[in-house]
C-alpha positions as CSV (number, residue, x, y, z in Angstrom):
1,M,136.6,72.4,98.2
2,Q,134.2,74.8,99.8
3,V,130.5,74.2,99.2
4,K,128.2,77.3,99.3
5,A,124.7,76.9,100.7
6,E,122.0,78.1,98.3
7,S,120.8,81.5,99.1
8,E,117.6,82.0,101.1
9,A,114.4,81.8,99.2
10,K,113.1,85.0,97.8
11,P,110.1,86.5,99.6
12,L,106.7,86.1,97.9
13,L,105.6,89.5,96.8
14,I,101.9,90.0,96.4
15,P,100.4,93.3,95.3
16,R,98.6,95.1,98.1
17,Q,95.3,95.3,96.3
18,T,95.4,91.6,95.5
19,L,96.0,90.7,99.1
20,L,93.3,93.0,100.3
21,A,90.8,91.5,97.9
22,Y,91.7,88.0,98.9
23,E,91.5,88.6,102.6
24,T,88.2,90.5,102.3
25,Q,86.8,87.6,100.3
26,L,87.8,85.1,103.0
27,L,86.4,87.2,105.8
28,E,83.1,87.7,103.9
29,K,82.8,83.9,103.4
30,A,83.3,83.5,107.2
31,G,80.3,85.7,107.8
32,I,81.7,89.2,108.3
33,P,79.8,92.0,106.5
34,R,81.7,93.6,103.5
35,P,82.5,97.0,105.2
36,N,83.9,95.2,108.3
37,A,85.8,92.6,106.1
38,D,87.3,95.5,104.2
39,R,88.4,97.2,107.4
40,V,89.9,94.1,109.0
41,A,91.8,93.2,105.8
42,E,93.1,96.8,105.6
43,I,94.3,96.7,109.2
44,L,96.1,93.4,108.8
45,V,97.8,94.3,105.5
46,N,98.8,97.8,106.8
47,S,100.3,96.2,109.9
48,D,102.6,94.0,107.8
49,L,103.5,97.0,105.5
50,R,104.6,98.9,108.6
51,G,106.7,96.0,109.8
52,V,104.4,95.1,112.7
53,Y,104.0,91.5,111.7
54,S,102.6,90.4,115.0
55,H,99.4,92.3,114.2
56,G,99.4,91.5,110.5
57,I,98.1,88.8,108.2
58,Q,99.6,86.0,110.2
59,N,96.6,86.4,112.4
60,L,94.0,85.8,109.6
61,C,93.9,82.0,110.0
62,N,93.2,82.4,113.8
63,Y,90.5,84.9,113.1
64,L,88.8,82.7,110.6
65,D,89.1,79.7,112.9
66,R,87.5,81.6,115.8
67,L,84.7,82.8,113.5
68,R,84.1,79.2,112.3
69,K,83.9,78.0,115.9
70,G,81.5,80.7,117.0
71,L,84.0,82.3,119.4
72,V,83.8,85.7,117.7
73,D,80.7,87.5,116.5
74,G,81.4,88.3,112.8
75,K,78.4,90.6,112.6
76,A,79.2,92.7,115.7
77,E,79.3,96.5,115.1
78,M,82.8,97.9,115.0
79,E,83.5,100.9,117.1
80,V,86.7,102.9,117.5
81,V,87.3,103.8,121.1
82,K,89.9,106.4,122.1
């Protein structure tokens, strides 16, 4: 008798807008101003959607921890440098 292993768990699918709103809320509660929180959330979610998971939402907990510990300035002005 051959026993088949159960198939792998199905991935959890969360609508993009729901995830963006949740991440933005967490970042705001950590002290990041709304425009910056929106941008950070967008970057993390878009990284995952492009398949670049190393730069995606898996980093959110680390960012929040660093903000909580005062290792990062959540109110710093963002600037794009080319």
